[in-house]
C-alpha positions in Angstrom: 2.6 32.5 18.2 0.6 29.4 17.1 -0.9 27.0 19.7 1.2 23.9 20.1 0.7 20.6 22.0 3.4 20.0 24.6 6.3 17.8 23.3 5.9 15.6 26.4 2.5 14.5 25.0 3.8 13.4 21.6 4.2 9.6 21.2 5.9 7.9 18.3 6.8 4.4 17.4 10.5 4.1 18.3 11.5 0.7 19.6 11.1 1.6 23.3 9.7 -1.1 25.6 6.1 -1.3 24.4 7.1 0.2 21.1 6.2 3.8 21.9 8.4 6.8 22.9 8.2 8.2 26.5 5.2 10.3 27.3 4.7 9.9 31.0 5.5 13.7 31.5 2.2 14.5 29.7 -0.4 16.1 32.0 -3.2 15.2 29.6 -3.7 12.5 27.0 -0.7 11.8 24.7 -1.2 12.0 20.9 0.2 9.9 18.1 -0.2 12.1 15.0 -0.5 15.9 14.5 -1.8 18.2 11.7 0.4 21.1 10.8 -1.1 23.7 8.5 1.7 25.6 6.8 1.7 28.6 4.5 3.2 28.2 1.1 3.5 24.4 1.2 1.8 24.0 -2.1 0.1 20.7 -1.3 0.8 18.4 1.6 2.7 15.4 2.9 2.1 12.9 5.6 3.7 10.1 7.5 2.9 7.9 10.4 3.5 10.8 12.9 1.7 13.6 11.3 0.6 15.6 8.3 1.6 19.0 6.9 -0.9 20.7 4.6 -1.1 24.0 2.8 -2.8 26.5 5.1 -4.3 28.5 2.2 -5.9 25.5 0.6 -7.2 24.2 3.9 -8.8 27.6 4.7 -10.2 27.9 1.1 -12.0 24.5 1.5 -12.8 24.7 5.3 -16.6 24.7 4.7 -16.4 21.8 2.2 -17.9 18.4 3.2 -14.4 17.0 3.1 -10.9 18.5 2.9 -9.3 16.6 0.1 -5.6 17.2 0.8 -6.1 16.9 4.6 -7.9 13.6 4.1 -5.3 12.2 1.7 -2.5 13.1 4.1 -4.3 11.6 7.0 -4.4 8.4 5.1 -0.6 8.3 5.4 -1.0 8.6 9.1 -2.9 5.3 9.0 -0.2 3.7 7.0 -1.6 4.1 3.4 0.9 4.8 0.7 0.4 7.1 -2.4 -1.3 4.7 -4.7 -0.4 6.8 -7.7 3.1 5.6 -7.3 2.2 1.9 -7.0 1.5 -0.5 -9.8 -2.2 -1.6 -9.7 -4.5 -3.6 -11.8 -6.4 -1.9 -14.6 -9.7 -2.4 -12.8 -8.4 -0.7 -9.6 -11.3 1.6 -8.3 -10.8 5.3 -7.7 -9.6 6.3 -4.3 -8.4 9.3 -2.4 -4.9 7.7 -1.9 -4.6 7.5 -5.8 -4.4 11.3 -6.2 -6.6 12.8 -8.9 -8.9 9.8 -9.2 -11.1 10.9 -6.3 -11.6 14.0 -4.3 -13.1 12.2 -1.3 -12.7 9.1 0.8 -14.1 6.1 -1.1 -14.9 2.4 -0.2 -11.5 1.5 -1.8 -9.7 3.6 0.8 -11.7 1.9 3.6 -10.7 -1.5 2.2 -7.1 -0.5 2.0 -7.2 0.7 5.6 -8.7 -2.5 6.8 -6.0 -4.4 5.0 -3.3 -2.3 6.7 -4.8 -2.8 10.1 -5.2 -6.6 9.6 -1.5 -6.9 8.8 -0.1 -4.3 11.2 -2.3 -4.8 14.3 -0.5 -7.8 15.5 2.7 -5.8 15.7 1.4 -3.4 18.3 -0.3 -3.7 21.7 -3.8 -2.4 20.7 
């Protein structure tokens, strides 16, 4: 079978005291997100708890400087939405989260991540 992290080590935001699910049974370090390569997925999808990406695409591009689909889906793990579904100004610069406008992480993605962290950080005990 495939290697898998112990479920006792998985943390998620769930409304528990402190905001995180129970992970005290973890013998190592708990993790907050995970990457699941899957055959036949066709692309990928991601949320705050993890990303699923097409295994064949990931392996095809494994030696590239950046894995486009993996990077895009990881953006969702940091709270970034798909910007191709959002209204934006005409002068909005290309970014990885606006699919097909960029194949790599851009300054625009960094600024969006900074904005998310500025607005969300106060909600969690970082």
